[in-house]
C-alpha positions in Angstrom: 17.9 -27.4 15.4 16.5 -25.8 12.8 15.4 -26.0 8.9 18.3 -25.2 6.7 18.5 -21.3 5.6 21.1 -21.2 3.7 20.9 -21.8 -0.4 23.5 -23.8 -2.6 26.3 -21.3 -3.4 29.3 -22.1 -5.7 32.8 -21.9 -4.1 32.1 -22.9 -0.7 34.8 -22.7 1.8 34.3 -26.4 3.4 34.0 -27.7 0.0 30.5 -28.4 -0.9 28.7 -27.0 2.0 26.7 -23.6 2.9 27.5 -21.8 5.5 25.4 -21.9 8.8 23.2 -18.5 9.3 21.0 -19.7 12.0 22.5 -21.0 15.7 22.7 -25.0 15.8 20.6 -25.9 18.8 21.3 -29.4 20.3 21.6 -32.8 18.9 25.0 -33.3 20.8 24.2 -37.0 21.0 22.8 -37.5 17.0 25.8 -35.7 15.8 27.9 -38.1 17.4 26.2 -40.6 16.6 26.0 -40.1 12.7 30.0 -39.5 13.3 30.4 -42.9 15.0 28.7 -45.0 11.9 30.0 -43.3 9.3 33.4 -44.2 10.5 32.0 -48.0 10.4 29.8 -47.7 7.4 29.5 -46.3 4.3 25.7 -45.4 4.5 23.8 -43.9 6.9 20.5 -42.3 6.8 18.7 -39.7 9.0 14.8 -40.8 8.7 11.9 -38.5 10.3 9.0 -36.4 9.2 9.1 -33.2 7.6 10.4 -30.2 9.4 12.0 -32.3 12.3 15.6 -31.1 11.4 17.2 -34.1 9.0 19.0 -31.4 6.6 20.3 -29.2 9.5 21.6 -32.4 11.5 23.2 -33.7 8.3 25.1 -30.2 7.7 26.6 -30.3 11.2 28.0 -33.7 10.8 29.3 -32.6 7.4 31.1 -29.6 8.8 32.4 -31.8 12.1 33.8 -34.4 9.5 35.2 -32.5 6.4 38.8 -33.0 7.5 38.7 -37.0 7.6 37.3 -36.8 3.4 40.7 -35.4 1.7 38.1 -34.5 -1.3 35.6 -33.2 0.2 32.0 -32.8 1.9 29.5 -32.5 -0.9 25.9 -31.2 -0.4 23.2 -32.8 -3.1 19.9 -30.7 -2.6 17.4 -32.7 -4.0 13.9 -30.9 -2.6 13.6 -28.9 -6.1 14.6 -32.0 -8.1 11.2 -32.9 -9.8 12.7 -34.9 -12.8 14.2 -38.4 -11.5 15.9 -38.5 -14.7 18.2 -36.1 -13.5 19.4 -37.1 -10.5 22.7 -38.3 -11.5 23.2 -35.0 -13.5 22.2 -32.9 -9.9 25.2 -34.8 -8.5 27.3 -34.1 -11.0 26.2 -30.1 -10.9 26.7 -30.2 -7.0 30.1 -31.8 -7.2 31.1 -29.1 -9.8 32.4 -31.5 -12.8 31.0 -31.3 -16.0 30.2 -34.1 -18.8 33.1 -35.3 -20.3 32.8 -36.1 -24.2 28.9 -36.5 -23.8 29.1 -39.9 -21.4 25.6 -40.5 -19.6 26.2 -38.6 -16.6 26.3 -41.5 -14.1 29.4 -43.2 -16.0 30.9 -39.4 -15.3 30.1 -39.3 -11.7 31.5 -43.5 -11.4 34.7 -42.1 -13.2 35.2 -39.0 -11.0 34.7 -40.5 -8.2 36.1 -44.0 -8.2 39.4 -42.3 -6.6 37.9 -40.0 -4.2 37.6 -40.1 -0.5 34.6 -38.0 0.3 31.1 -37.6 1.6 28.2 -37.2 -0.5 25.0 -35.5 1.4 21.9 -36.7 -0.5 19.5 -34.4 1.1 15.4 -34.8 0.7 15.4 -38.3 -1.0 12.1 -39.0 0.1 10.2 -38.1 -3.5 12.4 -40.4 -5.5 14.0 -42.7 -2.6 14.3 -45.6 -5.4 16.4 -43.8 -7.8 18.4 -42.6 -4.7 19.0 -45.9 -3.7 20.2 -46.9 -7.0 22.4 -44.1 -7.5 23.8 -44.6 -4.0 25.1 -48.5 -4.6 26.4 -47.7 -7.9 28.4 -45.1 -6.7 29.8 -47.1 -3.4 30.6 -50.1 -5.4 32.7 -47.8 -7.9 34.2 -45.6 -5.3 35.8 -47.9 -2.4 36.8 -44.5 -0.2 33.1 -43.0 -0.8 30.8 -42.4 1.9 27.1 -41.5 1.9 24.9 -39.4 4.2 21.1 -39.4 3.0 18.1 -37.6 4.4 14.5 -38.8 3.9 11.5 -39.5 5.0 11.9 -43.4 4.3 15.1 -45.4 4.5 16.9 -46.0 1.2 16.5 -50.0 1.6 20.3 -50.5 0.2 22.9 -53.3 1.8 25.1 -52.3 4.9 22.8 -48.7 5.2 22.6 -47.7 8.8 19.3 -45.8 9.7 19.4 -43.5 12.3 15.7 -41.9 12.8 15.7 -38.0 14.1 13.2 -37.5 17.0 12.1 -34.0 17.6 14.0 -32.0 20.5 13.7 -33.2 23.6 11.0 -31.7 25.3 10.6 -30.3 29.4 8.9 -32.2 31.6 6.7 -31.5 34.3 8.7 -32.3 37.5 7.8 -31.8 40.8 9.3 -29.6 42.2 10.1 -27.8 39.0 13.6 -27.8 37.9 15.4 -24.2 38.2 14.9 -22.0 35.7 18.6 -22.1 34.6 17.7 -25.6 33.7 14.6 -25.2 32.1 16.6 -22.5 29.6 19.2 -24.8 28.2 16.5 -27.4 27.3 17.1 -27.6 23.7 13.4 -27.1 22.7 13.1 -23.9 25.0 16.5 -22.8 23.5 15.1 -23.1 20.0 12.5 -21.3 20.9 13.9 -18.3 22.7 16.6 -17.6 20.3 13.9 -17.6 17.2 11.6 -15.7 19.1 14.3 -12.9 20.1 15.0 -12.7 16.2 11.3 -10.8 16.1 11.5 -9.8 19.5 14.8 -8.8 20.9 13.8 -8.4 24.4 12.2 -11.6 24.4 13.3 -14.1 27.1 12.2 -16.7 29.3 11.3 -15.9 32.9 9.4 -17.0 36.0 6.4 -15.7 34.8 6.0 -17.1 31.1 8.3 -20.4 31.8 4.6 -22.8 32.4 3.6 -21.0 28.9 6.7 -21.4 27.1 6.9 -25.1 28.4 3.1 -25.6 27.1 3.8 -24.0 23.4 6.6 -26.5 22.9 5.2 -29.4 24.3 2.0 -28.8 22.2 4.4 -28.5 19.1 6.1 -32.0 20.2 9.4 -30.5 20.0 9.3 -30.1 15.7 12.2 -27.4 15.1 9.5 -26.2 12.2 6.7 -26.1 14.2 9.1 -24.2 16.9 10.2 -21.7 14.5 7.2 -21.1 12.9 5.1 -20.5 16.1 8.1 -18.3 17.3 7.7 -15.7 14.6 3.6 -15.3 16.3 5.2 -13.4 18.9 5.5 -10.4 16.7 2.0 -9.8 17.2 0.9 -12.5 19.8 1.8 -12.4 23.8 2.9 -16.0 24.3 -0.5 -17.0 26.1 -2.5 -16.2 23.2 -0.1 -18.1 20.9 -0.6 -20.9 23.3 -4.5 -20.4 23.2 -4.6 -20.5 19.5 -2.5 -23.7 19.2 -4.4 -25.3 21.5 -7.8 -24.4 19.7 -6.8 -25.0 16.3 -5.1 -28.7 17.3 -8.5 -29.7 19.5 -10.8 -29.0 16.4 -8.3 -31.1 14.5 -8.5 -34.1 16.5 -12.2 -33.7 17.1 -11.5 -32.9 20.8 -9.3 -35.0 21.5 -7.0 -34.2 24.3 -4.1 -37.3 23.5 -0.7 -36.4 22.2 -0.7 -35.8 18.5 1.3 -37.4 16.1 4.0 -35.7 15.0 3.5 -35.4 11.5 -0.1 -34.6 12.3 1.1 -31.6 14.6 3.3 -30.3 11.8 0.4 -30.5 9.5 -2.0 -28.8 12.2 0.6 -25.6 12.6 0.9 -25.3 9.0 -3.4 -25.6 8.4 -3.4 -23.3 10.9 -0.7 -20.7 9.7 -2.4 -21.2 6.0 -6.0 -20.7 7.9 -4.8 -17.4 9.1 -3.7 -15.7 6.1 -5.8 -13.1 4.1 -7.4 -14.7 1.1 -5.1 -13.0 -1.0 -2.3 -14.4 0.9 -3.3 -17.7 0.6 -3.4 -17.3 -3.3 0.0 -16.0 -3.2 1.1 -18.7 -0.9 -0.8 -21.3 -3.6 0.8 -19.5 -6.7 4.0 -18.9 -5.4 4.9 -22.4 -4.9 5.1 -23.6 -8.6 8.6 -22.0 -8.6 11.8 -24.2 -8.1 14.8 -22.5 -6.0 12.9 -19.7 -5.1 11.6 -16.3 -7.1 12.1 -12.4 -7.0 9.5 -9.7 -7.0 9.4 -9.2 -10.5 8.2 -13.1 -11.2 5.9 -12.8 -8.4 4.3 -10.0 -10.0 4.2 -12.0 -13.5 3.2 -15.4 -12.6 1.0 -14.6 -9.7 -1.1 -11.8 -9.9 -4.3 -11.7 -11.9 -7.7 -13.3 -10.7 -7.7 -12.3 -7.0 -4.6 -10.6 -6.7 -3.9 -7.2 -8.5 -0.3 -6.7 -9.3 0.1 -3.9 -7.2 -0.9 -5.9 -4.3 2.1 -8.2 -5.1 4.5 -6.4 -3.2 2.7 -6.0 0.2 1.3 -9.8 0.2 4.7 -11.0 -0.3 6.1 -8.8 2.2 3.2 -10.2 4.5 4.3 -13.8 4.0 7.6 -13.0 5.1 6.7 -11.3 8.1 4.8 -15.0 8.4 7.8 -16.8 8.0 5.8 -18.7 4.9 8.4 -17.0 2.4 12.0 -16.2 3.3 13.9 -13.2 2.2 17.7 -13.8 0.7 19.7 -11.0 -0.2 21.8 -11.3 -3.4 23.9 -9.2 -5.3 21.6 -8.7 -7.8 18.4 -8.1 -5.6 16.5 -9.6 -3.2 15.3 -13.2 -3.1 12.2 -15.2 -1.7 11.8 -19.0 -1.4 10.0 -21.5 1.0 10.5 -24.5 3.0 9.8 -27.4 1.0 7.3 -29.0 3.0 5.6 -25.2 3.2 6.1 -25.1 -0.7 4.7 -28.6 -1.1 1.6 -27.6 1.0 1.2 -24.8 -0.9 0.9 -27.2 -4.1 -1.7 -29.4 -2.6 -3.5 -26.4 -1.6 -3.2 -25.2 -5.7 -4.1 -28.7 -6.7 -6.8 -28.6 -5.1 -7.8 -25.1 -6.4 -8.0 -26.9 -10.1 -5.6 -24.2 -11.4 -2.1 -25.8 -11.2 -1.6 -26.5 -14.7 -2.6 -22.4 -15.0 0.2 -21.7 -13.1 2.5 -24.3 -14.6 1.8 -22.4 -17.8 2.3 -18.8 -16.4 5.6 -20.3 -15.0 7.1 -21.8 -18.0 5.9 -18.8 -20.2 7.9 -16.6 -18.0 10.9 -18.4 -18.0 10.9 -18.7 -21.6 10.7 -15.3 -22.3 13.3 -14.6 -19.6 15.7 -17.1 -21.4 15.0 -15.2 -24.8 15.6 -11.3 -23.2 19.1 -12.9 -21.9 20.0 -14.0 -25.0 18.7 -10.5 -26.9 20.7 -8.6 -24.0 23.8 -10.8 -23.6 26.1 -8.4 -25.9 26.0 -5.6 -23.7 27.0 -3.4 -20.2 24.3 -6.2 -18.3 26.1 -9.2 -19.4 27.2 -10.0 -15.8 24.0 -9.0 -14.2 22.7 -11.7 -16.8 25.0 -14.4 -16.1 24.1 -14.3 -12.4 20.5 -13.8 -12.9 20.4 -17.1 -14.7 22.4 -19.0 -12.5 20.1 -18.1 -9.7 17.3 -18.8 -11.5 19.0 -22.1 -12.7 16.1 -24.7 -10.9 13.3 -22.4 -12.6 14.7 -22.9 -16.0 15.0 -26.4 -15.4 11.6 -26.7 -14.5 10.1 -24.7 -17.3 11.8 -26.7 -19.8 10.5 -30.0 -18.5 7.3 -28.6 -18.2 7.1 -27.9 -21.8 8.6 -30.9 -22.6 5.4 -32.3 -20.8 3.4 -30.5 -22.7 1.2 -31.2 -25.9 2.9 -29.1 -28.5 5.6 -27.7 -26.2 8.7 -28.8 -27.9 9.3 -26.1 -30.3 9.0 -23.7 -26.8 11.5 -26.0 -25.2 13.6 -26.4 -28.3 13.6 -22.0 -28.4 14.3 -21.6 -24.6 17.3 -24.4 -24.5 19.3 -22.8 -27.7 18.6 -19.2 -25.8 20.5 -20.4 -22.8 23.6 -20.9 -24.4 25.9 -19.4 -22.7 24.5 -20.1 -19.4 25.0 -23.6 -20.1 28.7 -22.5 -21.2 29.4 -20.7 -18.5 28.0 -22.2 -15.6 28.7 -25.9 -14.3 25.7 -26.7 -16.7 27.6 -28.0 -19.7 26.5 -31.5 -20.0 23.2 -30.4 -18.6 22.3 -28.1 -21.9 23.3 -30.8 -24.3 21.1 -32.6 -22.4 17.8 -30.4 -22.8 19.0 -29.8 -26.3 19.0 -33.5 -27.1 15.4 -34.1 -25.5 14.4 -30.9 -27.4 15.9 -31.6 -30.9 14.1 -35.2 -30.6 10.8 -33.8 -29.5 10.7 -31.3 -32.2 11.5 -32.5 -35.4 10.3 -29.5 -38.3 13.6 -28.6 -39.9 13.1 -24.8 -39.5 15.2 -21.7 -38.0 14.6 -23.0 -34.6 15.9 -26.0 -34.9 18.8 -25.3 -37.0 19.8 -23.0 -34.5 19.4 -25.2 -31.8 21.6 -27.7 -34.0 25.0 -25.4 -33.9 24.0 -24.3 -30.5 24.6 -28.0 -29.1 27.4 -28.4 -31.4 29.1 -26.1 -29.6 28.7 -27.9 -26.0 29.9 -31.0 -27.9 33.1 -29.1 -29.7 33.7 -27.9 -26.0 33.2 -31.8 -24.6 35.5 -32.7 -27.2 33.1 -34.6 -29.0 33.6 -34.3 -32.6 31.8 -36.7 -34.5 28.8 -35.8 -32.8 29.5 -32.1 -33.4 29.9 -32.4 -36.9 26.7 -34.3 -37.3 24.6 -31.4 -35.9 26.3 -29.0 -38.0 25.6 -31.0 -41.3 22.1 -30.7 -40.3 22.2 -27.3 -39.5 23.8 -26.5 -42.8 21.2 -28.7 -44.8 18.5 -26.6 -43.3 20.1 -23.0 -43.3 20.8 -23.6 -47.4 17.3 -24.9 -47.8 15.9 -21.7 -46.0 18.9 -19.5 -47.3 19.1 -18.4 -43.5 22.7 -16.5 -43.5 23.0 -16.4 -39.7 22.5 -20.0 -39.6 25.2 -20.4 -42.3 27.5 -18.2 -40.2 27.4 -20.2 -37.4 27.7 -23.5 -38.9 31.0 -22.1 -40.7 32.3 -20.9 -37.1 31.5 -24.0 -35.3 32.9 -26.3 -38.3 36.1 -24.1 -37.8 36.6 -25.1 -34.0 36.3 -28.7 -35.2 39.0 -28.1 -38.4 41.4 -26.2 -35.7 40.9 -29.5 -33.2 41.4 -32.0 -35.9 44.7 -30.0 -36.7 43.2 -28.7 -39.9 44.8 -25.2 -39.2 44.4 -23.7 -43.0 40.8 -25.1 -43.4 39.6 -23.6 -39.9 41.1 -19.9 -41.1 38.9 -20.6 -44.2 35.8 -21.2 -42.4 36.4 -18.6 -39.7 36.5 -15.8 -42.7 33.7 -17.2 -44.1 32.1 -16.7 -40.7 33.4 -13.3 -40.1 32.4 -12.1 -43.4 28.5 -13.7 -43.4 28.4 -12.2 -39.7 29.6 -8.8 -40.8 26.7 -8.9 -43.7 24.1 -9.7 -41.4 25.4 -7.4 -38.5 25.4 -10.0 -36.0 28.1 -8.5 -32.9 28.0 -11.5 -31.2 29.3 -13.9 -34.1 31.7 -11.1 -35.2 33.7 -11.4 -32.0 33.3 -14.9 -31.8 34.9 -15.5 -35.5 37.5 -12.9 -34.4 38.6 -14.2 -31.5 39.2 -17.6 -32.9 40.8 -15.9 -36.3 43.0 -14.4 -33.4 44.4 -17.9 -32.3 44.6 -19.7 -35.1 46.6 -16.8 -36.9 48.8 -17.0 -33.7 49.0 -21.2 -33.8 50.7 -20.3 -37.5 53.2 -18.1 -36.7 51.3 -15.0 -38.4 51.8 -12.7 -35.8 50.6 -9.5 -37.6 47.1 -11.2 -38.6 46.7 -12.7 -34.9 47.4 -9.0 -33.3 45.4 -7.3 -36.1 41.7 -9.5 -35.5 42.3 -9.4 -31.7 42.6 -5.6 -31.7 39.7 -5.5 -34.1 37.6 -7.6 -31.3 38.6 -5.5 -28.7 37.0 -2.8 -30.8 33.8 -4.3 -31.2 33.5 -5.3 -27.3 34.1 -2.0 -26.1 31.7 -0.3 -28.5 29.1 -2.4 -27.0 30.5 -2.1 -23.7 30.6 -6.0 -23.7 33.4 -8.2 -21.4 33.0 -11.8 -21.6 33.8 -12.0 -25.3 36.6 -9.1 -24.3 38.2 -11.3 -21.9 38.3 -13.9 -24.1 40.5 -12.1 -26.5 42.6 -10.9 -24.1 43.7 -14.7 -23.4 44.1 -15.2 -27.2 46.0 -11.9 -27.6 47.9 -13.0 -24.7 48.8 -16.1 -26.1 50.3 -14.5 -29.2 52.4 -12.1 -27.0 53.8 -14.8 -24.8 54.9 -16.1 -28.2 56.5 -13.0 -28.9 58.4 -12.9 -25.6 56.8 -9.8 -24.2 56.0 -11.5 -21.0 55.3 -8.5 -18.9 52.5 -7.7 -21.6 51.2 -11.5 -21.9 51.0 -11.6 -18.1 49.1 -8.5 -17.5 46.4 -9.7 -20.5 46.0 -12.9 -18.9 45.3 -11.3 -15.6 42.8 -9.1 -16.6 40.9 -11.9 -18.4 41.2 -13.8 -15.6 39.9 -11.2 -12.8 36.9 -10.9 -15.5 36.0 -14.6 -15.5 36.5 -15.4 -11.8 34.2 -12.6 -11.0 31.7 -14.4 -13.7 32.6 -17.8 -12.1 33.8 -18.9 -15.5 36.1 -21.9 -14.8 36.2 -22.9 -18.6 37.9 -19.3 -19.3 39.6 -19.0 -16.1 41.6 -22.4 -16.9 42.7 -21.1 -20.1 43.9 -18.0 -18.6 45.7 -20.1 -15.9 47.0 -22.3 -19.1 48.9 -19.0 -20.3 50.2 -17.5 -17.0 51.6 -21.0 -16.3 53.5 -20.8 -19.6 54.4 -17.1 -19.0 56.0 -17.9 -15.4 58.1 -20.9 -17.2 59.5 -18.6 -19.7 60.5 -16.0 -16.9 62.3 -19.1 -15.1 59.6 -19.3 -12.3 59.6 -22.8 -12.2 58.3 -23.6 -8.9 54.9 -21.1 -9.6 54.7 -23.0 -13.0 54.7 -26.4 -11.8 52.0 -25.2 -9.1 49.8 -23.8 -11.6 49.9 -26.8 -13.6 48.6 -28.3 -10.6 46.1 -25.8 -10.3 44.7 -26.9 -14.1 44.6 -30.7 -13.0 42.2 -30.0 -10.3 40.4 -27.1 -13.1 40.5 -29.3 -15.8 38.9 -32.3 -14.2 35.8 -30.0 -13.1 35.4 -28.4 -16.5 35.1 -32.1 -18.2 38.2 -32.0 -20.5 42.0 -30.9 -20.8 41.8 -27.3 -22.4 37.8 -27.8 -23.9 37.5 -26.5 -26.9 41.2 -25.0 -27.1 42.7 -28.5 -28.3 45.2 -27.3 -30.5 46.9 -25.4 -27.1 47.6 -28.6 -25.9 51.1 -28.6 -27.5 52.2 -25.6 -25.3 50.6 -27.5 -22.4 52.8 -30.3 -22.6 55.8 -28.5 -23.8 55.5 -26.3 -20.2 55.3 -29.6 -18.3 58.1 -31.1 -20.0 60.3 -28.3 -19.4 59.2 -27.8 -15.7 59.9 -31.2 -15.0 63.5 -31.2 -16.5 64.0 -27.8 -14.3 62.7 -29.0 -11.1 63.3 -32.3 -11.0 61.0 -35.0 -10.7 60.1 -35.1 -7.2 60.2 -31.5 -6.7 58.0 -31.3 -9.9 55.5 -33.5 -8.4 55.3 -31.8 -5.2 54.6 -28.6 -6.4 52.3 -30.0 -9.1 50.5 -31.6 -5.8 50.5 -28.1 -3.8 48.7 -26.6 -6.6 45.8 -29.2 -7.0 45.1 -29.2 -3.4 44.4 -25.4 -3.4 40.9 -24.6 -3.0 39.3 -22.7 -5.8 39.4 -19.4 -4.5 42.6 -19.7 -3.1 44.2 -21.1 -6.7 42.6 -18.2 -8.2 44.4 -16.0 -5.7 47.6 -17.3 -6.6 47.1 -17.5 -10.4 46.5 -13.6 -9.8 49.5 -13.3 -7.3 47.1 -11.9 -4.6 48.9 -14.1 -2.2 51.3 -11.4 -0.3 53.1 -11.0 -4.1 56.2 -9.3 -2.2 56.8 -13.3 -0.3 55.9 -14.9 -3.5 58.8 -12.9 -5.4 61.1 -13.9 -2.5 59.9 -17.6 -2.9 58.7 -17.3 1.1 56.2 -19.7 2.2 52.7 -19.6 3.8 54.0 -21.0 6.9 54.7 -18.9 9.9 58.3 -18.9 11.4 57.1 -21.3 14.1 55.4 -23.4 11.6 58.5 -23.4 9.5 60.3 -24.6 12.2 57.9 -27.3 13.0 58.0 -28.5 9.5 61.9 -28.9 9.6 61.4 -30.9 12.6 58.7 -33.3 10.9 61.2 -33.5 8.3 63.8 -35.1 10.6 61.4 -37.7 11.6 60.4 -36.2 15.3 57.2 -37.1 16.8 54.8 -35.2 17.9 56.0 -35.7 21.5 59.4 -34.9 20.8 58.6 -31.8 18.8 56.9 -30.6 21.7 59.9 -31.5 24.0 62.5 -29.9 21.6 60.6 -26.5 21.5 59.5 -26.5 25.1 55.5 -26.4 24.2 52.5 -28.6 25.1 51.9 -32.0 22.7 48.5 -30.3 22.0 49.9 -27.0 20.9 52.3 -29.1 18.5 49.7 -31.0 17.2 47.9 -28.1 16.3 50.6 -26.0 14.5 51.1 -29.5 12.2 47.2 -29.8 11.6 47.6 -25.7 10.5 50.7 -26.9 8.3 48.9 -29.5 6.6 46.1 -27.1 5.9 48.2 -24.5 4.6 50.0 -26.6 2.2 47.1 -28.5 1.4 48.6 -31.8 2.1 47.0 -34.7 4.0 50.1 -36.6 5.6 53.4 -36.1 7.7 55.7 -37.3 5.0 54.3 -34.8 2.3 55.6 -32.0 4.8 59.0 -33.8 4.7 59.0 -33.8 1.1 58.3 -30.3 0.7 60.7 -29.0 3.2 63.5 -31.1 1.1 62.7 -29.9 -1.9 62.5 -26.5 -0.5 66.0 -26.7 0.7 67.4 -27.9 -2.8 65.5 -24.7 -4.1 68.0 -22.6 -2.0 70.6 -24.6 -2.7 70.9 -26.6 0.3 71.4 -30.2 1.0 69.4 -31.5 3.5 70.6 -35.0 5.3 
């Protein structure tokens, strides 16, 4: 059993769980016990010391039970969360849902989960055990089909909680006669040591010559997975005997010569103390200083924040390499470059050492200053060819951005910096899953800094855009009015331009299209005078949509084409994608369906690469309307089902584009009439059941387009045959007899059918078979 080495990844194939990147060793009994308890109890908590493997056990259980939870198994990683007030928001982000109309995160969660059959894994609850207990009880009361699996160093202490103490790995004994070597190497602690040793020394093996030394090592480490992993990596430089000698010396020193078995926590602490003491002075300093980062760091951040006062900037790279070699830092490869992170136990140890040095406040100041500057740089370079890289970088740095904002707001006179930083991150809040959180940071900073200057005015219009996306028009209007008053008093043209732009969005939402167009024109003129390409692009996109909505095709096309020219001049992609979406709406209205589909497909391809679910939802809306116009009724209905899931995760249907709801409703009504109620609902269910990646591939016609054009199914010939027999009411045994196959084989085919179609029952298969028969012009009894 090992500590988790995979980080949070959006779009995980198993719902909300990271992939296992190292082998899972042992714990068969614990896995079975936890699975059994989850079937009977709604809350199970895994308890144990740090480094014992609670997280990895929880993830393995989650992988094995995921088929039992229709709406997924979701991991909520809390180790990086230092602000307890953000707990509910962190859960909402892990579930990939956005706040709706500015509701408190807890209300959003209870509303979202109330009809869900899901397993929520709350990982590392110990530093906010009380808050986790309240959250778990609240969610369990609201959602009858929800289960919670928690990991913590202590129980949550809530009603009906089942607690499973996670012990260290079983250790080899000193039986006489000694067990055969093949028996020893199968013991969990020895297996883990062997596998991790081979990661640094591929030729390593436990043999008759070293078996007793290896046995002593894993026993001295008391079977703790983290301790075993930290020790095994030393074989890069030491023999197993040298490793054992140093473990013995260190532990004897820490226990004043006692030969008694050490408590597990003391053992882990001793190992980390030993690892820390073996580092060079500069390595120890870097370990301390790197502990201020949340969720990892890259080399640039390490060089900027951690250098100075004993560490030369040019030496940071060598020190990082040294800490990676010694497993203090873990290397992670990302498309944007290499990052490093610490196991949480090591990070907490480093933070304690930093606090003891008296320099914690200084390093926190460096950290928050670095991320304030990073946010400002991202905003300055947003409109250009580096846009995708910046969006991805901000997503990777989200935990650090959050920590920096909290630090600024917890610091005297830090509110102005927090306000400017939260505003600079506007596009990060919009394109990621952090819409509600971004609005929350802006609200906190606006409350803390009431100085009526440009920074406040900009933060107000930024927050108003988030409110518009969440359909909270009263809040948006109030913030825009205050921003306008400040802008007029300061004669601040850029502020007044954005106030006009977002006021136009409010007017458009309220059905005042002519007024919206005037406001957009005012915004466009002001942005042109000031030379702001971002504002120009946003204004032209909204003018395209507004003119199209009034049926003024020539003005709509002219605005859209001008916007494409602006974007191309700057090498900009995100605003261009929204421009193509807006043009696609107008071209669809003109019944040039092939061109409209091409525009939406190009736009969706970009939005998918960026991870912008709001933009992707808009594209899929228009693609559904296009499919309906082409007479592809099944495809259109299935896309409408995809949108049910998509808009639920975003937080509101057609967020920020509510005037387009008319087209959605018309498409829905037309498909109901064309397909009939039962077939329409079945197609919608199929679309709603698709995982995100499959849904986007379906919208882009990447799922075998030649088959889709023919109306073929994702099932094989044998699966189609079995689906027909299911529809006829045959049992698994009867199906096996009819096809002359094993009953187990028939059951496996049915599992594959359910998975491919996104269904959870045989009755759904029967309905699907009947609807396909009707669509093909056949009646089925």
